C-alpha positions as CSV (number, residue, x, y, z in Angstrom):
1,X,121.4,-47.3,-93.7
2,X,121.3,-48.9,-90.3
3,X,119.8,-46.5,-87.8
4,X,120.4,-46.9,-84.1
5,X,118.6,-45.3,-81.1
6,X,121.4,-42.7,-80.8
7,X,121.0,-41.9,-84.5
8,X,117.3,-41.3,-84.0
9,X,118.1,-39.0,-81.1
10,X,120.5,-37.0,-83.2
11,X,118.1,-36.7,-86.1
12,X,115.4,-35.6,-83.6
13,X,117.7,-33.0,-82.3
14,X,118.3,-31.6,-85.8
15,X,114.6,-31.6,-86.5
16,X,113.5,-30.0,-83.2
17,X,116.3,-27.3,-83.2
18,X,116.0,-25.6,-86.6
19,X,119.5,-24.1,-86.7
20,X,122.9,-25.4,-87.7
21,X,124.6,-27.4,-84.8
22,X,128.1,-28.6,-84.2
23,X,129.2,-31.9,-82.8
24,X,130.2,-30.5,-79.4
25,X,126.8,-29.0,-78.9
26,X,125.1,-32.3,-79.8
27,X,127.4,-34.2,-77.4
28,X,126.6,-31.8,-74.5
29,X,122.8,-31.8,-75.2
30,X,122.4,-35.6,-75.8
31,X,125.3,-37.0,-73.8
32,X,126.7,-39.0,-76.7
33,X,130.4,-39.5,-76.7
34,X,132.6,-38.2,-79.6
35,X,133.6,-41.7,-80.6
36,X,130.0,-42.5,-81.3
37,X,128.8,-39.1,-82.6
38,X,131.4,-38.1,-85.2
39,X,131.4,-41.4,-87.2
40,X,127.6,-41.1,-87.1
41,X,127.7,-37.5,-88.4
42,X,129.9,-38.8,-91.2
43,X,127.5,-41.5,-92.1
44,X,124.5,-39.1,-92.0
45,X,126.3,-36.7,-94.2
46,X,127.3,-39.5,-96.7
47,X,123.7,-40.6,-96.8
48,X,122.6,-37.0,-97.6
49,X,120.6,-36.7,-94.4
50,X,122.6,-33.8,-93.0
51,X,124.8,-31.2,-94.7
52,X,127.8,-29.2,-93.7
53,X,126.9,-25.5,-93.6
54,X,129.9,-23.8,-91.8
55,X,133.2,-24.2,-90.0
56,X,134.4,-22.1,-87.2
57,X,138.1,-22.3,-86.5
58,X,139.4,-21.8,-82.9
59,X,142.9,-20.9,-82.0
60,X,143.3,-23.4,-79.2
61,X,140.7,-26.0,-80.0
62,X,139.7,-28.1,-83.0
63,X,137.6,-26.4,-85.7
64,X,133.9,-26.7,-85.1
65,X,131.9,-27.9,-88.1
66,X,128.2,-27.0,-88.2
67,X,125.5,-29.2,-89.8
68,X,121.8,-29.0,-90.5
69,X,119.2,-31.6,-91.5
70,X,118.4,-31.9,-95.2
71,X,115.0,-32.3,-96.6
72,X,115.9,-36.0,-97.4
73,X,117.0,-36.5,-93.8
74,X,113.8,-35.0,-92.5
75,X,111.7,-37.2,-94.7
76,X,113.7,-40.3,-93.8
77,X,113.4,-39.6,-90.1
78,X,109.7,-38.9,-90.2
79,X,109.1,-42.1,-92.2
80,X,111.1,-44.1,-89.6
81,X,108.9,-42.6,-86.9
82,X,105.7,-43.5,-88.8
83,X,107.0,-47.1,-89.2
84,X,107.7,-47.3,-85.5
85,X,104.2,-46.0,-84.5
86,X,101.9,-47.2,-87.2
87,X,101.1,-51.0,-87.2
88,X,102.7,-52.7,-90.2
89,X,99.4,-53.8,-91.8
90,X,98.1,-50.2,-91.8
91,X,101.4,-48.9,-93.1
92,X,101.3,-51.3,-96.1
93,X,97.7,-50.2,-96.9
94,X,98.5,-46.5,-96.7
95,X,101.7,-46.8,-98.8
96,X,100.4,-49.3,-101.4
């Protein structure tokens, strides 16, 4: 899966805030537009990195869907962070 800077920000948001979050909340918090966020959430869900946990219908607004980070998503995110911060030669030695 190709991971962008915004994807890393969303994964960090899920990791740091340990409760289910909806797209509108993430958009407000991170300033990511809906056209970027909702396709990203769909890709993260398809990859198994987040999971849908609840829906909250509203009479005069679209239904809010709430997601949380899965263990696989947490592990993938933390591995990406390690790869960004640990020099490649040390990473290879550690994981070999």
